[in-house]
TORKOL-4160 file (C-alpha; in steps of 0.2 Angstrom, whole numbers, padded with zeros to 4 digits, m for minus):
277
<pt num="1" X="m0108" Y="0079" Z="m0016"/>
<pt num="2" X="m0115" Y="0078" Z="0002"/>
<pt num="3" X="m0105" Y="0068" Z="0016"/>
<pt num="4" X="m0112" Y="0062" Z="0031"/>
<pt num="5" X="m0129" Y="0058" Z="0022"/>
<pt num="6" X="m0140" Y="0043" Z="0018"/>
<pt num="7" X="m0146" Y="0043" Z="0002"/>
<pt num="8" X="m0162" Y="0033" Z="m0001"/>
<pt num="9" X="m0164" Y="0026" Z="m0017"/>
<pt num="10" X="m0159" Y="0014" Z="m0030"/>
<pt num="11" X="m0138" Y="0010" Z="m0028"/>
<pt num="12" X="m0134" Y="0010" Z="m0046"/>
<pt num="13" X="m0144" Y="0026" Z="m0051"/>
<pt num="14" X="m0138" Y="0035" Z="m0035"/>
<pt num="15" X="m0119" Y="0030" Z="m0038"/>
<pt num="16" X="m0123" Y="0038" Z="m0054"/>
<pt num="17" X="m0124" Y="0055" Z="m0044"/>
<pt num="18" X="m0107" Y="0054" Z="m0036"/>
<pt num="19" X="m0091" Y="0061" Z="m0045"/>
<pt num="20" X="m0077" Y="0051" Z="m0052"/>
<pt num="21" X="m0062" Y="0048" Z="m0041"/>
<pt num="22" X="m0070" Y="0057" Z="m0026"/>
<pt num="23" X="m0072" Y="0040" Z="m0012"/>
<pt num="24" X="m0057" Y="0035" Z="m0003"/>
<pt num="25" X="m0065" Y="0017" Z="0003"/>
<pt num="26" X="m0080" Y="0008" Z="m0003"/>
<pt num="27" X="m0088" Y="m0006" Z="0008"/>
<pt num="28" X="m0101" Y="m0015" Z="0000"/>
<pt num="29" X="m0112" Y="m0029" Z="0007"/>
<pt num="30" X="m0122" Y="m0033" Z="m0008"/>
<pt num="31" X="m0138" Y="m0045" Z="m0008"/>
<pt num="32" X="m0132" Y="m0063" Z="m0006"/>
<pt num="33" X="m0143" Y="m0070" Z="m0019"/>
<pt num="34" X="m0146" Y="m0085" Z="m0007"/>
<pt num="35" X="m0158" Y="m0094" Z="m0019"/>
<pt num="36" X="m0167" Y="m0103" Z="m0005"/>
<pt num="37" X="m0179" Y="m0116" Z="m0011"/>
<pt num="38" X="m0187" Y="m0123" Z="0006"/>
<pt num="39" X="m0191" Y="m0117" Z="0024"/>
<pt num="40" X="m0179" Y="m0123" Z="0038"/>
<pt num="41" X="m0186" Y="m0129" Z="0052"/>
<pt num="42" X="m0175" Y="m0131" Z="0070"/>
<pt num="43" X="m0176" Y="m0148" Z="0078"/>
<pt num="44" X="m0190" Y="m0142" Z="0091"/>
<pt num="45" X="m0199" Y="m0136" Z="0074"/>
<pt num="46" X="m0197" Y="m0119" Z="0075"/>
<pt num="47" X="m0195" Y="m0110" Z="0060"/>
<pt num="48" X="m0178" Y="m0102" Z="0055"/>
<pt num="49" X="m0178" Y="m0084" Z="0052"/>
<pt num="50" X="m0168" Y="m0084" Z="0036"/>
<pt num="51" X="m0163" Y="m0072" Z="0022"/>
<pt num="52" X="m0180" Y="m0071" Z="0012"/>
<pt num="53" X="m0181" Y="m0052" Z="0009"/>
<pt num="54" X="m0188" Y="m0048" Z="m0008"/>
<pt num="55" X="m0172" Y="m0037" Z="m0011"/>
<pt num="56" X="m0162" Y="m0053" Z="m0010"/>
<pt num="57" X="m0172" Y="m0061" Z="m0026"/>
<pt num="58" X="m0166" Y="m0061" Z="m0042"/>
<pt num="59" X="m0174" Y="m0072" Z="m0056"/>
<pt num="60" X="m0158" Y="m0080" Z="m0062"/>
<pt num="61" X="m0140" Y="m0080" Z="m0061"/>
<pt num="62" X="m0138" Y="m0070" Z="m0076"/>
<pt num="63" X="m0149" Y="m0056" Z="m0068"/>
<pt num="64" X="m0139" Y="m0055" Z="m0053"/>
<pt num="65" X="m0123" Y="m0054" Z="m0062"/>
<pt num="66" X="m0130" Y="m0040" Z="m0074"/>
<pt num="67" X="m0134" Y="m0031" Z="m0059"/>
<pt num="68" X="m0116" Y="m0033" Z="m0049"/>
<pt num="69" X="m0109" Y="m0029" Z="m0065"/>
<pt num="70" X="m0119" Y="m0013" Z="m0065"/>
<pt num="71" X="m0114" Y="m0007" Z="m0048"/>
<pt num="72" X="m0097" Y="m0013" Z="m0049"/>
<pt num="73" X="m0094" Y="m0002" Z="m0063"/>
<pt num="74" X="m0102" Y="0015" Z="m0054"/>
<pt num="75" X="m0090" Y="0009" Z="m0038"/>
<pt num="76" X="m0074" Y="0009" Z="m0049"/>
<pt num="77" X="m0080" Y="0025" Z="m0057"/>
<pt num="78" X="m0080" Y="0034" Z="m0041"/>
<pt num="79" X="m0066" Y="0027" Z="m0032"/>
<pt num="80" X="m0049" Y="0037" Z="m0031"/>
<pt num="81" X="m0034" Y="0030" Z="m0039"/>
<pt num="82" X="m0027" Y="0027" Z="m0021"/>
<pt num="83" X="m0044" Y="0020" Z="m0015"/>
<pt num="84" X="m0049" Y="0002" Z="m0011"/>
<pt num="85" X="m0065" Y="m0008" Z="m0011"/>
<pt num="86" X="m0070" Y="m0021" Z="0000"/>
<pt num="87" X="m0084" Y="m0032" Z="m0005"/>
<pt num="88" X="m0092" Y="m0045" Z="0006"/>
<pt num="89" X="m0101" Y="m0061" Z="0000"/>
<pt num="90" X="m0105" Y="m0079" Z="0006"/>
<pt num="91" X="m0102" Y="m0096" Z="m0006"/>
<pt num="92" X="m0119" Y="m0092" Z="m0013"/>
<pt num="93" X="m0111" Y="m0076" Z="m0022"/>
<pt num="94" X="m0093" Y="m0072" Z="m0019"/>
<pt num="95" X="m0085" Y="m0083" Z="m0031"/>
<pt num="96" X="m0098" Y="m0074" Z="m0045"/>
<pt num="97" X="m0092" Y="m0056" Z="m0038"/>
<pt num="98" X="m0075" Y="m0059" Z="m0037"/>
<pt num="99" X="m0075" Y="m0066" Z="m0056"/>
<pt num="100" X="m0085" Y="m0050" Z="m0061"/>
<pt num="101" X="m0072" Y="m0040" Z="m0051"/>
<pt num="102" X="m0057" Y="m0048" Z="m0060"/>
<pt num="103" X="m0065" Y="m0046" Z="m0077"/>
<pt num="104" X="m0069" Y="m0026" Z="m0074"/>
<pt num="105" X="m0049" Y="m0023" Z="m0070"/>
<pt num="106" X="m0050" Y="m0025" Z="m0049"/>
<pt num="107" X="m0037" Y="m0032" Z="m0043"/>
<pt num="108" X="m0037" Y="m0042" Z="m0027"/>
<pt num="109" X="m0026" Y="m0038" Z="m0012"/>
<pt num="110" X="m0033" Y="m0051" Z="0000"/>
<pt num="111" X="m0047" Y="m0061" Z="0002"/>
<pt num="112" X="m0052" Y="m0061" Z="0020"/>
<pt num="113" X="m0060" Y="m0074" Z="0029"/>
<pt num="114" X="m0072" Y="m0069" Z="0042"/>
<pt num="115" X="m0073" Y="m0085" Z="0055"/>
<pt num="116" X="m0090" Y="m0083" Z="0065"/>
<pt num="117" X="m0086" Y="m0090" Z="0081"/>
<pt num="118" X="m0104" Y="m0092" Z="0085"/>
<pt num="119" X="m0111" Y="m0099" Z="0068"/>
<pt num="120" X="m0129" Y="m0104" Z="0065"/>
<pt num="121" X="m0128" Y="m0123" Z="0067"/>
<pt num="122" X="m0134" Y="m0135" Z="0050"/>
<pt num="123" X="m0148" Y="m0141" Z="0058"/>
<pt num="124" X="m0152" Y="m0155" Z="0046"/>
<pt num="125" X="m0136" Y="m0162" Z="0048"/>
<pt num="126" X="m0133" Y="m0164" Z="0029"/>
<pt num="127" X="m0119" Y="m0152" Z="0028"/>
<pt num="128" X="m0104" Y="m0145" Z="0038"/>
<pt num="129" X="m0108" Y="m0130" Z="0049"/>
<pt num="130" X="m0106" Y="m0113" Z="0038"/>
<pt num="131" X="m0096" Y="m0103" Z="0050"/>
<pt num="132" X="m0085" Y="m0091" Z="0037"/>
<pt num="133" X="m0090" Y="m0078" Z="0024"/>
<pt num="134" X="m0077" Y="m0070" Z="0012"/>
<pt num="135" X="m0071" Y="m0051" Z="0010"/>
<pt num="136" X="m0062" Y="m0047" Z="m0006"/>
<pt num="137" X="m0052" Y="m0032" Z="m0004"/>
<pt num="138" X="m0045" Y="m0024" Z="m0020"/>
<pt num="139" X="m0039" Y="m0010" Z="m0028"/>
<pt num="140" X="m0045" Y="m0002" Z="m0045"/>
<pt num="141" X="m0031" Y="m0012" Z="m0054"/>
<pt num="142" X="m0014" Y="m0019" Z="m0053"/>
<pt num="143" X="m0006" Y="m0004" Z="m0059"/>
<pt num="144" X="m0013" Y="0006" Z="m0043"/>
<pt num="145" X="0000" Y="0004" Z="m0028"/>
<pt num="146" X="m0002" Y="0019" Z="m0018"/>
<pt num="147" X="m0017" Y="0014" Z="m0008"/>
<pt num="148" X="m0019" Y="0015" Z="0011"/>
<pt num="149" X="m0015" Y="0001" Z="0021"/>
<pt num="150" X="m0013" Y="0005" Z="0040"/>
<pt num="151" X="0000" Y="m0011" Z="0044"/>
<pt num="152" X="0007" Y="m0004" Z="0060"/>
<pt num="153" X="m0008" Y="0001" Z="0066"/>
<pt num="154" X="m0016" Y="m0015" Z="0063"/>
<pt num="155" X="m0002" Y="m0025" Z="0071"/>
<pt num="156" X="m0006" Y="m0015" Z="0087"/>
<pt num="157" X="m0023" Y="m0017" Z="0086"/>
<pt num="158" X="m0020" Y="m0036" Z="0085"/>
<pt num="159" X="m0008" Y="m0036" Z="0102"/>
<pt num="160" X="0008" Y="m0032" Z="0091"/>
<pt num="161" X="0006" Y="m0047" Z="0080"/>
<pt num="162" X="0005" Y="m0044" Z="0063"/>
<pt num="163" X="m0014" Y="m0048" Z="0058"/>
<pt num="164" X="m0018" Y="m0061" Z="0046"/>
<pt num="165" X="m0032" Y="m0064" Z="0036"/>
<pt num="166" X="m0043" Y="m0074" Z="0045"/>
<pt num="167" X="m0053" Y="m0063" Z="0058"/>
<pt num="168" X="m0062" Y="m0072" Z="0071"/>
<pt num="169" X="m0078" Y="m0062" Z="0075"/>
<pt num="170" X="m0095" Y="m0067" Z="0082"/>
<pt num="171" X="m0111" Y="m0063" Z="0072"/>
<pt num="172" X="m0120" Y="m0048" Z="0078"/>
<pt num="173" X="m0131" Y="m0053" Z="0093"/>
<pt num="174" X="m0135" Y="m0046" Z="0109"/>
<pt num="175" X="m0137" Y="m0026" Z="0112"/>
<pt num="176" X="m0130" Y="m0022" Z="0095"/>
<pt num="177" X="m0143" Y="m0032" Z="0084"/>
<pt num="178" X="m0156" Y="m0019" Z="0080"/>
<pt num="179" X="m0174" Y="m0027" Z="0083"/>
<pt num="180" X="m0191" Y="m0022" Z="0077"/>
<pt num="181" X="m0205" Y="m0019" Z="0088"/>
<pt num="182" X="m0212" Y="m0037" Z="0086"/>
<pt num="183" X="m0195" Y="m0043" Z="0094"/>
<pt num="184" X="m0188" Y="m0050" Z="0077"/>
<pt num="185" X="m0171" Y="m0044" Z="0071"/>
<pt num="186" X="m0173" Y="m0028" Z="0060"/>
<pt num="187" X="m0161" Y="m0034" Z="0046"/>
<pt num="188" X="m0158" Y="m0051" Z="0040"/>
<pt num="189" X="m0139" Y="m0050" Z="0039"/>
<pt num="190" X="m0133" Y="m0035" Z="0050"/>
<pt num="191" X="m0115" Y="m0035" Z="0051"/>
<pt num="192" X="m0105" Y="m0033" Z="0068"/>
<pt num="193" X="m0097" Y="m0016" Z="0071"/>
<pt num="194" X="m0079" Y="m0026" Z="0074"/>
<pt num="195" X="m0081" Y="m0031" Z="0056"/>
<pt num="196" X="m0080" Y="m0013" Z="0050"/>
<pt num="197" X="m0069" Y="m0007" Z="0063"/>
<pt num="198" X="m0056" Y="m0019" Z="0056"/>
<pt num="199" X="m0060" Y="m0013" Z="0038"/>
<pt num="200" X="m0060" Y="0005" Z="0041"/>
<pt num="201" X="m0046" Y="0007" Z="0053"/>
<pt num="202" X="m0034" Y="m0004" Z="0040"/>
<pt num="203" X="m0038" Y="0004" Z="0024"/>
<pt num="204" X="m0043" Y="0022" Z="0027"/>
<pt num="205" X="m0037" Y="0038" Z="0036"/>
<pt num="206" X="m0045" Y="0049" Z="0047"/>
<pt num="207" X="m0056" Y="0062" Z="0036"/>
<pt num="208" X="m0057" Y="0050" Z="0022"/>
<pt num="209" X="m0074" Y="0046" Z="0014"/>
<pt num="210" X="m0081" Y="0030" Z="0015"/>
<pt num="211" X="m0095" Y="0023" Z="0004"/>
<pt num="212" X="m0108" Y="0010" Z="0008"/>
<pt num="213" X="m0118" Y="0008" Z="m0009"/>
<pt num="214" X="m0130" Y="m0006" Z="0002"/>
<pt num="215" X="m0131" Y="0005" Z="0018"/>
<pt num="216" X="m0145" Y="m0007" Z="0027"/>
<pt num="217" X="m0146" Y="0000" Z="0046"/>
<pt num="218" X="m0130" Y="0009" Z="0046"/>
<pt num="219" X="m0115" Y="0000" Z="0053"/>
<pt num="220" X="m0105" Y="0006" Z="0041"/>
<pt num="221" X="m0108" Y="0026" Z="0045"/>
<pt num="222" X="m0108" Y="0021" Z="0063"/>
<pt num="223" X="m0091" Y="0015" Z="0063"/>
<pt num="224" X="m0085" Y="0028" Z="0054"/>
<pt num="225" X="m0092" Y="0041" Z="0064"/>
<pt num="226" X="m0083" Y="0033" Z="0078"/>
<pt num="227" X="m0067" Y="0032" Z="0069"/>
<pt num="228" X="m0067" Y="0051" Z="0063"/>
<pt num="229" X="m0070" Y="0045" Z="0045"/>
<pt num="230" X="m0085" Y="0054" Z="0033"/>
<pt num="231" X="m0098" Y="0042" Z="0027"/>
<pt num="232" X="m0110" Y="0042" Z="0011"/>
<pt num="233" X="m0124" Y="0028" Z="0014"/>
<pt num="234" X="m0137" Y="0023" Z="0000"/>
<pt num="235" X="m0150" Y="0012" Z="0004"/>
<pt num="236" X="m0167" Y="0008" Z="m0005"/>
<pt num="237" X="m0177" Y="0002" Z="0011"/>
<pt num="238" X="m0185" Y="0017" Z="0018"/>
<pt num="239" X="m0187" Y="0007" Z="0035"/>
<pt num="240" X="m0168" Y="0004" Z="0036"/>
<pt num="241" X="m0164" Y="0022" Z="0032"/>
<pt num="242" X="m0175" Y="0026" Z="0047"/>
<pt num="243" X="m0166" Y="0013" Z="0057"/>
<pt num="244" X="m0149" Y="0019" Z="0051"/>
<pt num="245" X="m0152" Y="0037" Z="0055"/>
<pt num="246" X="m0158" Y="0036" Z="0072"/>
<pt num="247" X="m0143" Y="0025" Z="0075"/>
<pt num="248" X="m0129" Y="0037" Z="0069"/>
<pt num="249" X="m0138" Y="0051" Z="0078"/>
<pt num="250" X="m0137" Y="0042" Z="0096"/>
<pt num="251" X="m0116" Y="0040" Z="0093"/>
<pt num="252" X="m0109" Y="0050" Z="0107"/>
<pt num="253" X="m0091" Y="0040" Z="0109"/>
<pt num="254" X="m0076" Y="0035" Z="0100"/>
<pt num="255" X="m0067" Y="0020" Z="0099"/>
<pt num="256" X="m0052" Y="0021" Z="0110"/>
<pt num="257" X="m0041" Y="0018" Z="0094"/>
<pt num="258" X="m0042" Y="0036" Z="0087"/>
<pt num="259" X="m0033" Y="0040" Z="0102"/>
<pt num="260" X="m0018" Y="0033" Z="0097"/>
<pt num="261" X="m0021" Y="0030" Z="0078"/>
<pt num="262" X="m0014" Y="0047" Z="0073"/>
<pt num="263" X="0002" Y="0043" Z="0082"/>
<pt num="264" X="0007" Y="0027" Z="0075"/>
<pt num="265" X="0000" Y="0033" Z="0056"/>
<pt num="266" X="0014" Y="0047" Z="0058"/>
<pt num="267" X="0026" Y="0034" Z="0062"/>
<pt num="268" X="0024" Y="0022" Z="0047"/>
<pt num="269" X="0037" Y="0021" Z="0034"/>
<pt num="270" X="0029" Y="0027" Z="0018"/>
<pt num="271" X="0042" Y="0017" Z="0008"/>
<pt num="272" X="0034" Y="0000" Z="0014"/>
<pt num="273" X="0035" Y="m0013" Z="m0001"/>
<pt num="274" X="0017" Y="m0015" Z="m0007"/>
<pt num="275" X="0014" Y="m0033" Z="m0013"/>
<pt num="276" X="0011" Y="m0034" Z="m0031"/>
<pt num="277" X="0000" Y="m0051" Z="m0028"/>
């Protein structure tokens, strides 16, 4: 198994090549199956650049469910008994994915709400502005209780206050947002580094292997490298693979958190009780 690498290919087929019980942490940002019916325009008649990529299109809900069952089964197989998985989604898919995860035996430890501080408005004024996405953080099953959770580390990160399950983080914008030669965003759903920083800091240790089966433009790999973790990314779109490789290659600095992370983790009481529900 190669580490610190990006594998180009179908995530389900490539996951089959990863050994059982070999991954410490999984972050999965699967297709949301947006099921968009109409083109959306702003009040000034400019077109909203939404998610209409081929990789997000499924013929039916049952086809999407079968897809999720397949990749989640493989993720469960490769995950260590001490490992955990994060899956992110919107209202379009997260309830279906959560139901599938429970049926496969995963145990939900937290549902974390990503509150976007700069959400896209509801231009038609027909619904509330959608300002959240949900992350499900799960162990392999109810009986697997020796997972990593860096409670004291995240408390320090949060200004010495226990971090809640609502994370206020802005959308990926500005210099962090990758753009193509046409000036448009290179990926429809690029996630902000701050989101991945919290995921990886809270639920892995330095040197752990972090797997992302939907690697996209490589945010997980960038943050893993900055935080002294190892990564494996799987991505089927060649353009995204190229962008991710160049992006990770350009990483030269570590987040300041790594300077005090080891010291704090060493002081964590290994006998902290784990919540059962």
